[in-house]
C-alpha positions as CSV (number, residue, x, y, z in Angstrom):
1,M,0.6,79.5,169.5
2,S,0.5,77.1,172.5
3,I,-1.2,73.8,172.3
4,K,-4.5,73.5,174.3
5,F,-4.4,70.5,176.7
6,M,-7.6,68.8,177.5
7,Y,-8.3,66.3,180.3
8,I,-11.3,64.0,180.5
9,T,-13.0,63.8,183.9
10,N,-16.3,64.2,185.7
11,N,-14.5,64.1,189.2
12,I,-15.0,67.5,190.7
13,E,-11.8,67.4,192.8
14,I,-9.7,66.3,189.8
15,A,-11.3,69.0,187.7
16,K,-10.3,71.6,190.2
17,I,-6.8,70.3,190.2
18,A,-6.6,70.3,186.4
19,D,-8.0,73.8,186.3
20,D,-5.6,75.1,188.9
21,C,-2.7,73.5,187.1
22,G,-3.5,75.2,183.8
23,V,-5.3,72.6,181.8
24,D,-7.1,74.5,179.1
25,R,-10.2,72.3,178.8
26,I,-12.1,69.9,181.1
27,F,-13.6,67.3,178.8
28,I,-17.0,65.8,179.7
29,D,-17.8,62.7,177.7
30,L,-21.5,61.9,177.1
31,E,-20.9,59.7,174.1
32,Q,-22.4,56.2,174.6
33,L,-24.4,55.3,171.4
34,G,-22.5,52.7,169.5
35,K,-19.2,53.2,171.3
36,E,-19.1,49.8,173.1
37,E,-19.9,48.0,169.9
38,R,-17.0,49.8,168.1
39,Q,-14.4,49.8,170.8
40,G,-15.4,47.0,173.2
41,H,-12.5,44.9,171.9
42,I,-9.8,47.5,172.7
43,N,-8.4,49.0,175.8
44,S,-9.8,52.5,175.2
45,V,-11.3,55.0,177.7
46,K,-15.1,54.5,177.9
47,S,-16.5,57.2,180.1
48,H,-19.8,57.0,181.9
49,H,-20.4,60.7,182.4
50,T,-23.9,62.2,182.6
51,I,-25.4,65.5,181.6
52,S,-25.6,66.6,185.2
53,D,-21.8,66.4,185.4
54,I,-21.7,69.5,183.2
55,K,-23.3,71.7,185.8
56,A,-21.2,70.2,188.6
57,I,-17.9,70.8,186.7
58,R,-19.0,74.2,185.4
59,G,-19.6,75.2,189.1
60,V,-16.0,74.5,190.1
61,V,-13.9,75.4,187.0
62,K,-12.7,79.0,187.0
63,K,-10.2,79.2,184.1
64,A,-10.6,76.2,181.8
65,Q,-13.3,75.8,179.2
66,V,-15.7,73.0,179.5
67,L,-15.9,70.8,176.4
68,V,-18.7,68.3,176.0
69,R,-18.7,65.4,173.6
70,V,-22.3,64.6,172.8
71,N,-23.6,61.4,171.1
72,P,-23.5,60.9,167.3
73,I,-26.5,62.3,165.5
74,H,-29.6,60.5,166.7
75,E,-33.4,61.1,167.1
76,F,-33.0,63.4,170.1
77,T,-29.8,65.2,169.2
78,D,-31.4,68.6,169.3
79,R,-32.7,68.0,172.8
80,E,-29.3,66.8,174.0
81,I,-27.4,69.7,172.5
82,N,-29.9,72.3,173.9
83,R,-29.5,70.8,177.4
84,V,-25.7,70.7,177.1
85,I,-25.7,74.4,176.2
86,E,-28.1,75.2,179.0
87,Y,-25.9,73.4,181.5
88,G,-22.9,75.5,180.6
89,A,-20.7,73.9,177.9
90,D,-18.3,76.3,176.2
91,V,-17.5,73.8,173.3
92,I,-19.5,70.9,171.9
93,M,-17.9,68.1,170.1
94,L,-19.7,65.9,167.5
95,P,-18.3,62.4,167.2
96,Y,-18.6,59.6,164.7
97,F,-20.2,61.5,161.8
98,K,-19.9,60.2,158.2
99,T,-21.6,62.8,156.1
100,S,-21.8,66.5,155.5
101,R,-25.5,66.3,156.2
102,E,-24.9,65.2,159.8
103,V,-22.4,68.0,160.3
104,S,-24.9,70.6,158.9
105,Q,-27.6,69.3,161.2
106,F,-25.2,69.6,164.2
107,L,-24.2,73.1,163.3
108,D,-27.8,74.2,162.7
109,I,-28.8,73.0,166.1
110,V,-25.9,74.7,167.9
111,N,-26.6,77.8,165.8
112,G,-23.5,79.7,167.0
113,R,-24.5,79.6,170.7
114,V,-21.2,77.9,171.7
115,K,-18.0,76.8,169.9
116,T,-18.1,73.6,167.8
117,C,-15.6,70.9,167.4
118,L,-15.8,68.0,164.9
119,L,-14.3,64.7,166.0
120,L,-13.1,63.2,162.7
121,E,-13.0,59.5,163.2
122,T,-14.5,57.6,160.2
123,K,-13.1,56.9,156.8
124,E,-16.4,57.9,155.3
125,A,-16.0,61.4,156.7
126,V,-12.4,61.6,155.5
127,E,-13.6,60.8,152.0
128,V,-15.9,63.8,151.9
129,L,-13.7,66.0,154.1
130,N,-13.6,69.0,151.7
131,D,-17.4,69.0,151.4
132,I,-17.5,69.1,155.2
133,L,-14.9,71.8,155.8
134,I,-16.6,74.3,153.6
135,I,-19.7,74.4,155.9
136,D,-19.9,77.6,157.9
137,G,-19.8,77.2,161.7
138,I,-16.9,74.7,162.3
139,D,-14.6,76.2,164.9
140,E,-12.3,73.2,165.3
141,V,-11.5,69.7,164.2
142,H,-10.0,66.9,166.3
143,I,-8.8,63.8,164.6
144,G,-9.9,60.8,166.7
145,L,-7.3,58.1,166.3
146,N,-9.1,55.3,168.2
147,D,-12.2,55.0,166.0
148,L,-10.3,56.1,162.9
149,H,-7.8,53.3,163.0
150,I,-10.7,50.8,163.6
151,S,-12.5,52.3,160.6
152,Y,-9.4,51.8,158.4
153,G,-8.8,48.3,159.8
154,K,-5.5,49.1,161.4
155,T,-3.9,47.2,164.2
156,F,-2.6,50.2,166.3
157,M,-4.0,53.7,166.3
158,F,-0.5,55.4,165.9
159,E,-0.1,53.6,162.5
160,L,-2.2,56.5,161.2
161,L,0.5,58.9,162.4
162,V,3.6,57.2,161.0
163,E,2.1,56.3,157.6
164,G,1.1,59.9,156.8
165,T,-2.7,59.7,157.2
166,V,-2.7,62.2,160.1
167,E,-0.3,64.6,158.3
168,S,-2.5,64.5,155.2
169,L,-5.6,65.3,157.2
170,C,-3.9,68.1,159.1
171,S,-2.8,69.6,155.8
172,A,-6.3,69.5,154.4
173,I,-7.8,71.1,157.5
174,K,-5.1,73.7,157.6
175,K,-6.0,74.9,154.1
176,F,-9.4,76.0,155.5
177,G,-7.8,77.9,158.4
178,I,-9.5,75.7,161.0
179,P,-7.6,74.9,164.2
180,F,-7.1,71.2,164.7
181,G,-5.6,68.6,166.9
182,F,-5.3,64.8,167.2
183,G,-5.3,61.9,169.6
184,G,-3.9,62.0,173.1
185,V,-0.5,62.3,174.8
186,A,1.0,60.4,177.7
187,K,3.7,61.6,180.2
188,L,6.9,62.5,178.4
189,D,8.7,59.3,179.1
190,S,5.9,56.8,179.6
191,G,3.1,55.2,177.7
192,I,3.3,52.7,174.9
193,I,4.5,55.6,172.8
194,P,6.4,58.1,175.0
195,G,4.6,61.4,175.2
196,K,7.7,63.4,174.0
197,L,7.6,61.6,170.6
198,I,3.9,62.4,170.1
199,L,4.2,66.0,171.3
200,A,6.9,66.6,168.8
201,E,4.5,65.5,166.0
202,H,2.0,68.0,167.3
203,V,4.5,70.8,167.1
204,R,5.7,69.7,163.6
205,L,2.2,69.5,162.2
206,C,1.1,72.8,163.9
207,S,-1.6,71.1,166.0
208,S,-3.6,73.3,168.3
209,M,-4.9,70.8,170.9
210,V,-4.4,67.3,172.4
211,I,-6.0,65.2,175.1
212,L,-4.0,64.3,178.2
213,S,-4.4,60.6,178.0
214,R,-5.1,57.9,180.6
215,S,-1.3,57.2,180.5
216,F,-0.7,60.8,181.5
217,F,-2.8,60.7,184.6
218,D,-4.8,57.8,185.9
219,L,-6.5,58.4,189.3
220,T,-6.3,54.7,190.1
221,D,-2.5,55.1,190.3
222,Y,-2.9,57.5,193.3
223,A,-5.0,55.3,195.6
224,G,-4.6,56.4,199.2
225,L,-3.1,59.8,198.4
226,D,-4.7,63.0,199.4
227,Y,-5.8,65.5,196.7
228,K,-3.0,67.9,197.6
229,S,-0.4,65.3,196.7
230,I,-2.2,64.3,193.6
231,G,-2.4,68.0,192.6
232,L,1.4,68.4,193.0
233,D,2.1,65.5,190.8
234,F,-0.4,66.6,188.1
235,E,1.1,70.1,188.1
236,R,4.7,68.7,187.9
237,E,3.9,66.4,184.9
238,L,1.9,69.1,183.1
239,Q,4.8,71.6,183.6
240,K,7.2,69.1,182.0
241,I,5.0,68.9,178.9
242,R,4.6,72.7,178.7
243,C,8.4,73.1,179.0
244,Y,9.0,70.4,176.4
245,E,6.6,72.1,174.0
246,Q,8.5,75.3,174.3
247,W,11.8,73.5,173.7
248,L,10.4,71.8,170.6
249,N,9.4,75.2,169.2
250,L,13.1,76.0,169.0
251,K,14.1,72.8,167.2
252,Y,14.9,72.5,163.5
253,K,13.8,70.2,160.7
254,N,16.4,67.5,161.3
255,F,15.3,67.0,164.9
256,F,11.7,66.3,163.7
257,I,12.9,63.9,161.0
258,Q,14.9,61.9,163.7
259,N,11.8,62.0,166.0
260,M,9.6,60.6,163.2
261,E,12.1,57.7,162.6
262,E,12.2,56.8,166.3
263,L,8.4,57.0,166.4
264,N,8.0,54.8,163.4
265,N,10.3,52.2,164.8
266,I,8.4,52.0,168.1
267,V,5.0,51.8,166.3
268,Q,6.2,49.1,163.9
269,L,7.4,47.0,166.9
270,E,4.1,47.5,168.7
271,V,2.1,46.5,165.6
272,H,4.2,43.4,165.2
273,R,3.7,42.5,168.9
274,R,0.0,42.9,168.6
275,I,-0.2,40.8,165.4
276,V,1.8,38.0,167.0
277,K,-0.4,38.1,170.1
278,Q,-3.6,37.7,168.0
279,Q,-2.2,34.6,166.2
């Protein structure tokens, strides 16, 4: 089964390009509550999308699904979710939950009207994961490395990948037959961690989905170019990833062991660099 690739944008023209190029999901990010407090000290993507963006993107996307990340459970969650469904979301993602009660509340509000995806990104949720996964109505789980590594007090989000935390979570989710994914992926040969190393881990762990990260495509890198040129580059880079995924599916265990060793070495160097920088 092919990995679903998701791209975060509320730009109509870029959404058209992503859709035409074969991105599986356009990701609208409404989450704001508590995010700046949690991630303000790191260089993470903090979107400023609005609920009206759902209608706008829904109106131009022809093939891709529209996934919407709502806010964590709050006083007006039911109102927010109902509007998100009304405006055309295909999948709704719940972020930053800590208890099975929050998950149940989310699923009760959605009530099967659209697909649901849990964004697993707190150590509290990890501790009660089995209690969460037995709840009916969970269609997917995505492991959010940014907040999860903060929750565990790690220096770098990919530490969770090389030390086995992500693999352990994937194994737990897999036992319940629920599709899952984790983190984001850069271009094959760019990013702090080259995308090819991360993509190999997705294939090894039988991941079903990944976000195309800011390192994969950052619109600010294309200042002055027309959308046709931007689209050609987007398509070329996505094709590289698709082809590499197919190639990975033909590889044997030894390849993935070597990939893990290379990934671990790069992550450890990056962790050391960050620790030294903080001193």
